[in-house]
SEROTI-287915 format. One record per residue: residue in one letter; x, y, z of N, C-alpha, C, O, CB in turn. Coordinates in steps of 0.05 Angstrom, whole numbers, padded with zeros to 5 digits, always signed. Glycine has a CB too. Layout:
BEGIN
AXYZXYZXYZXYZXYZ ...
// end
This chain:
BEGIN
M+01086+03028+00564+01090+03051+00541+01090+03027+00509+01102+03006+00510+01130+03073+00548 D+01080+03033+00489+01080+03032+00475+01100+03035+00453+01102+03059+00448+01068+03037+00478 K+01118+03017+00433+01136+03020+00413+01144+03044+00417+01162+03055+00430+01127+03015+00388 Q+01115+03056+00394+01124+03079+00378+01127+03100+00390+01138+03119+00379+01108+03086+00359 S+01117+03102+00419+01128+03123+00435+01142+03129+00459+01146+03146+00476+01115+03134+00436 Y+01146+03100+00452+01180+03086+00460+01205+03096+00445+01229+03096+00452+01181+03052+00452 G+01192+03103+00423+01214+03112+00406+01213+03143+00400+01235+03153+00394+01214+03096+00380 I+01191+03161+00401+01185+03182+00397+01209+03198+00430+01226+03216+00433+01146+03181+00395 L+01199+03183+00444+01220+03194+00473+01246+03180+00459+01237+03182+00436+01210+03178+00514 G+01264+03171+00457+01277+03164+00443+01292+03179+00429+01316+03181+00433+01267+03152+00433 E+01279+03191+00411+01284+03212+00387+01284+03239+00396+01295+03256+00382+01263+03211+00364 M+01274+03245+00414+01270+03273+00427+01299+03276+00445+01313+03295+00438+01239+03273+00449 S+01304+03265+00458+01318+03268+00470+01352+03255+00457+01374+03258+00470+01303+03260+00493 A+01350+03243+00435+01360+03253+00415+01382+03285+00408+01405+03291+00411+01339+03252+00405 V+01350+03301+00393+01347+03319+00393+01360+03341+00407+01374+03359+00397+01331+03316+00394 Q+01353+03335+00438+01365+03347+00463+01388+03355+00462+01396+03378+00464+01365+03333+00483 L+01405+03326+00457+01430+03321+00459+01440+03341+00449+01446+03363+00458+01439+03301+00449 L+01441+03328+00419+01445+03355+00391+01444+03385+00396+01460+03401+00387+01420+03355+00368 E+01419+03391+00413+01427+03420+00414+01442+03429+00437+01451+03451+00440+01404+03436+00412 R+01444+03407+00454+01460+03424+00477+01496+03416+00470+01517+03423+00481+01449+03411+00514 K+01490+03399+00447+01519+03392+00430+01532+03420+00420+01555+03427+00422+01513+03370+00400 G+01511+03436+00408+01513+03468+00389+01502+03453+00370+01516+03454+00350+01546+03487+00378 Y+01489+03443+00366+01481+03428+00329+01456+03448+00326+01440+03453+00344+01466+03383+00324 R+01456+03457+00301+01427+03463+00302+01408+03443+00275+01415+03439+00252+01425+03501+00297 I+01387+03436+00288+01375+03428+00276+01355+03430+00250+01337+03447+00251+01372+03425+00288 L+01357+03418+00232+01344+03422+00204+01308+03410+00202+01286+03421+00197+01366+03402+00180 E+01315+03390+00208+01298+03372+00211+01299+03353+00226+01319+03341+00233+01294+03364+00194 S+01272+03348+00233+01266+03331+00251+01238+03295+00241+01215+03300+00247+01255+03356+00275 N+01242+03273+00232+01235+03260+00223+01220+03262+00199+01195+03260+00195+01230+03253+00236 Y+01243+03269+00180+01243+03282+00155+01233+03246+00135+01243+03225+00129+01281+03301+00147 K+01213+03257+00134+01205+03228+00106+01206+03244+00069+01204+03267+00062+01154+03212+00113 C+01211+03221+00056+01209+03224+00035+01201+03189+00026+01201+03169+00039+01233+03241+00026 P+01195+03193+00001+01183+03164-00023+01208+03147-00013+01198+03124-00013+01184+03169-00069 L+01226+03146-00006+01259+03128-00010+01255+03108+00020+01258+03085+00025+01299+03157-00007 G+01245+03135+00037+01242+03122+00064+01251+03152+00097+01243+03175+00095+01272+03090+00060 E+01260+03146+00111+01259+03168+00130+01278+03165+00143+01285+03141+00146+01238+03172+00145 I+01295+03192+00157+01307+03204+00172+01308+03202+00202+01285+03207+00208+01302+03222+00167 D+01321+03197+00222+01305+03209+00251+01317+03249+00251+01300+03264+00260+01324+03185+00289 A+01339+03260+00241+01345+03285+00260+01367+03289+00230+01379+03270+00222+01359+03280+00301 I+01369+03319+00217+01377+03327+00196+01388+03366+00222+01377+03384+00235+01346+03323+00164 A+01414+03356+00213+01428+03375+00233+01451+03376+00222+01463+03358+00210+01430+03368+00264 L+01460+03412+00233+01481+03426+00223+01513+03423+00238+01511+03440+00256+01471+03453+00225 D+01532+03414+00240+01549+03416+00253+01571+03436+00248+01593+03426+00241+01554+03396+00255 G+01569+03459+00250+01581+03475+00240+01572+03469+00216+01549+03462+00215+01605+03477+00244 E+01589+03470+00189+01579+03469+00165+01573+03444+00160+01554+03440+00144+01595+03479+00146 T+01585+03423+00169+01578+03398+00165+01545+03394+00166+01527+03404+00180+01593+03382+00187 L+01545+03379+00150+01503+03368+00150+01505+03340+00156+01519+03324+00144+01480+03369+00111 V+01487+03332+00179+01502+03311+00202+01466+03294+00186+01446+03304+00177+01508+03325+00253 F+01473+03276+00190+01439+03244+00188+01452+03233+00212+01472+03220+00220+01436+03210+00150 V+01421+03248+00221+01422+03230+00247+01398+03197+00248+01374+03198+00245+01410+03257+00274 E+01415+03169+00254+01395+03156+00259+01386+03147+00289+01400+03127+00290+01398+03136+00243 V+01377+03147+00309+01366+03146+00331+01366+03113+00338+01354+03098+00322+01338+03160+00329 K+01378+03101+00360+01365+03069+00359+01354+03073+00393+01369+03082+00410+01395+03035+00351 H+01334+03067+00399+01323+03074+00428+01311+03038+00437+01295+03026+00423+01292+03105+00426 R+01323+03027+00464+01331+02999+00472+01316+02999+00503+01315+03019+00518+01370+02993+00472 S+01306+02977+00509+01296+02983+00530+01319+02966+00553+01325+02969+00576+01264+02975+00529 T+01326+02950+00533+01348+02933+00550+01374+02930+00531+01380+02943+00511+01335+02901+00560 L+01389+02906+00547+01410+02894+00522+01407+02875+00513+01419+02871+00492+01434+02888+00526 K+01394+02862+00521+01385+02831+00508+01383+02828+00487+01387+02804+00482+01362+02821+00513 Y+01380+02839+00470+01394+02837+00440+01411+02847+00425+01410+02848+00401+01383+02840+00426 G+01430+02856+00441+01451+02883+00429+01446+02914+00433+01425+02927+00432+01452+02881+00397 Y+01469+02921+00437+01474+02952+00437+01453+02971+00412+01462+02971+00389+01512+02955+00430 P+01438+02980+00414+01406+02995+00400+01436+02996+00374+01443+02975+00363+01382+03039+00419 A+01449+03023+00368+01465+03017+00344+01467+02999+00321+01467+03001+00297+01482+03015+00351 E+01469+02975+00343+01480+02937+00332+01455+02936+00313+01457+02917+00297+01478+02901+00363 A+01428+02955+00309+01405+02955+00296+01402+02974+00264+01383+02983+00251+01385+02965+00318 V+01431+02975+00261+01436+02999+00243+01455+02983+00229+01479+02987+00225+01446+03029+00256 T+01434+02958+00218+01443+02947+00192+01458+02957+00172+01456+02982+00171+01426+02940+00180 P+01477+02942+00149+01489+02956+00119+01444+02952+00103+01431+02955+00082+01531+02923+00094 H+01444+02949+00110+01422+02950+00091+01408+02984+00101+01405+03001+00083+01399+02918+00095 K+01398+02992+00134+01395+03011+00143+01421+03035+00133+01417+03058+00123+01392+03004+00170 Q+01445+03023+00139+01455+03050+00124+01454+03050+00101+01463+03071+00090+01480+03057+00128 Y+01443+03028+00083+01431+03043+00051+01417+03058+00041+01419+03074+00022+01422+03034+00038 K+01395+03047+00064+01367+03057+00053+01372+03099+00066+01364+03119+00055+01333+03031+00075 I+01386+03093+00091+01394+03115+00106+01396+03142+00086+01382+03163+00082+01422+03107+00121 S+01430+03126+00072+01437+03136+00050+01419+03145+00022+01425+03167+00013+01454+03120+00044 Q+01403+03133+00011+01388+03136-00001+01371+03168+00010+01367+03189-00003+01376+03109-00001 V+01366+03162+00032+01341+03189+00030+01363+03219+00031+01360+03238+00016+01313+03189+00068 A+01385+03214+00052+01395+03238+00052+01412+03247+00019+01419+03269+00011+01414+03238+00078 A+01412+03230+00011+01423+03234-00021+01400+03262-00033+01401+03285-00044+01417+03196-00044 A+01375+03238-00021+01350+03246-00038+01346+03280-00026+01334+03297-00039+01318+03222-00031 Y+01357+03285-00003+01348+03307+00011+01369+03327+00004+01364+03351+00002+01344+03302+00040 I+01400+03315+00001+01423+03334-00015+01414+03344-00038+01413+03369-00038+01449+03319-00024 K+01403+03328-00067+01385+03341-00090+01367+03357-00084+01368+03377-00098+01371+03326-00105 R+01347+03357-00065+01321+03375-00063+01331+03398-00054+01319+03419-00060+01298+03366-00044 K+01354+03399-00039+01358+03422-00029+01378+03434-00037+01387+03452-00024+01359+03423-00006 G+01387+03429-00056+01420+03435-00067+01433+03441-00052+01441+03464-00057+01427+03453-00085 L+01444+03431-00030+01466+03423-00013+01493+03401-00022+01509+03385-00011+01451+03410+00009 Y+01488+03409-00044+01514+03392-00062+01547+03396-00057+01566+03381-00062+01510+03400-00094 D+01548+03436-00041+01569+03441-00038+01581+03422-00005+01604+03416+00002+01568+03474-00040 R+01563+03418+00003+01566+03424+00038+01577+03381+00047+01569+03360+00038+01518+03440+00060 A+01595+03386+00065+01607+03356+00081+01579+03344+00087+01558+03355+00093+01627+03360+00115 A+01585+03319+00084+01554+03305+00110+01580+03278+00121+01601+03266+00117+01505+03283+00085 R+01553+03282+00138+01556+03254+00160+01539+03232+00162+01520+03230+00146+01556+03261+00187 F+01542+03219+00177+01529+03200+00185+01524+03198+00209+01541+03211+00221+01538+03183+00179 D+01511+03189+00222+01515+03191+00262+01490+03174+00279+01467+03182+00279+01510+03233+00276 V+01493+03167+00283+01485+03138+00311+01479+03157+00332+01498+03172+00336+01517+03111+00325 I+01456+03162+00350+01450+03155+00370+01432+03137+00388+01410+03128+00386+01450+03167+00373 E+01447+03136+00400+01446+03100+00422+01421+03111+00440+01424+03134+00447+01486+03089+00451 V+01398+03099+00450+01387+03112+00481+01384+03086+00492+01372+03070+00478+01354+03134+00484 L+01391+03081+00511+01371+03062+00534+01366+03067+00549+01377+03080+00566+01374+03044+00545 D+01340+03055+00550+01310+03063+00569+01308+03094+00586+01299+03104+00607+01307+03037+00597 G+01321+03101+00562+01309+03130+00566+01337+03136+00583+01336+03161+00581+01274+03134+00585 K+01355+03133+00595+01374+03142+00617+01407+03133+00611+01424+03131+00628+01364+03128+00647 W+01411+03129+00584+01434+03125+00581+01437+03128+00553+01426+03112+00538+01442+03103+00591 I+01459+03157+00541+01451+03162+00507+01482+03162+00502+01497+03174+00518+01431+03196+00494 N+01490+03152+00485+01510+03157+00463+01503+03170+00439+01482+03168+00427+01520+03133+00455 H+01526+03186+00431+01532+03189+00407+01550+03178+00394+01570+03175+00408+01535+03208+00404 I+01552+03169+00372+01565+03159+00359+01575+03185+00330+01558+03189+00312+01549+03132+00356 E+01597+03197+00328+01598+03212+00303+01610+03190+00281+01625+03171+00286+01617+03241+00305 N+01603+03195+00264+01611+03176+00229+01606+03147+00240+01624+03130+00240+01654+03179+00212 A+01584+03144+00247+01576+03119+00249+01593+03094+00233+01609+03076+00236+01548+03122+00241 F+01572+03112+00206+01581+03099+00185+01589+03118+00151+01595+03142+00152+01558+03078+00183 E+01587+03104+00127+01600+03120+00114+01580+03108+00089+01574+03086+00082+01635+03119+00115 S+01572+03143+00076+01550+03136+00045+01566+03110+00026+01590+03106+00025+01549+03172+00018 R+01544+03095+00012+01549+03076-00005+01554+03087-00026+01573+03085-00041+01531+03058-00007 I+01529+03103-00027+01516+03119-00041+01529+03161-00053+01519+03182-00045+01489+03116-00019 R+01551+03158-00071+01565+03179-00076+01534+03208-00082+01512+03206-00094+01588+03168-00107 F+01542+03226-00072+01524+03246-00068+01533+03277-00102+01521+03297-00104+01534+03258-00026 
// end
């Protein structure tokens, strides 16, 4: 399986997990000129920006370790643009990471990081 197909499977697993937990999915693979966010959802009234990381092995560490400070900053930029575009300034927001390992293990990390950008 190629890397892109592998990533899509991971994102599908993550969205299914969120739906089972009662989240309402607003966007999947949201793209804007600043970048991309894998999923945007509502957990109650909280806006949740989700980064999905999928790996086939732990050879290079856990998937969440790939969400570097630079990646966090890029996700924060896209989240700020989304909030501005949708006028959602009054919503609480958080950033989650969902790790998927070989399609068999999935781990949802709530509040995985904080935005460095003020909304």
